Phi, psi and omega in degrees: 000138175254120181256133185245139172246125178263131173258094180115140179222042174277213181299310182290315180300318177296321178295317178297315179300316180296314181295316178299324178291314181294324185260009185308309183292323178294318178298315181294323179294317182286325184263340184075013181234145174282136182243136183215135170277113185271322183213149177227123177278127178229160176283323188230109180291338184273350184298137173285129184243139178229116003290161183295138178246136177302119184296341179292339180261355179274143176214153172249012180246110182301333179297332178298338177257307188294330183255004180279114182294344180277343180276127185266323186231133175249126178253110184270119185226028182263338177077173181073176181275309179241140009272008184304316181300314179298317181294316180297316179301312180297319179299313180296317178298330180269013173080028179253145170285152182232138172238132179213152172243021188272099180297321184299311183291325179291319179289333179290318187210049180303309181300318181297316182290318180291324176294320178296319177298314180297315180302323182265009179054046180232159178264146168235111185255135189215020185303327180291348183269354183234155173055038178061028179081005177294131179289086186246330186298306183299313178301322179294319178299319179292320182296318184287347176295327188239354184223157174259116179273124180266327186198146172232128178239142176149171176265110184251029179231123185300319181294312179298317179300317179298315182295318184277344184275000000 
């Protein structure tokens, strides 16, 4: 079983939760592993949520996710530099893989976070934070293994693409 901790349940966090729920069987079929959201960090435990979320998985204490040895993957969805940077760092130090779409924290300390992930033999995945969410990072990494890339042209920023389109 792969246990996931979500940091944030705003618009993006709710969307991630919904997609993981909708695609649960497909993910499990492709990976051969059961996937479960074990804990979700929220600001307000008393807030009415739609759709309803099991209150047993909600927490307002980041340690319940970051220090839980049973959680394998932390998905950071709170944005900004702090406390996101601290949370990502702690997750990696505690042997968790991290997924983030947080441009601010990545631009603040990309080398530090990627080196920490490498040092702890963990992944830090951030494809949703670049190129307007276009899945470009993995294909480029695969491409450069076997080819010499001379040039890339295009609008690889979602905001600029929206304005110019």
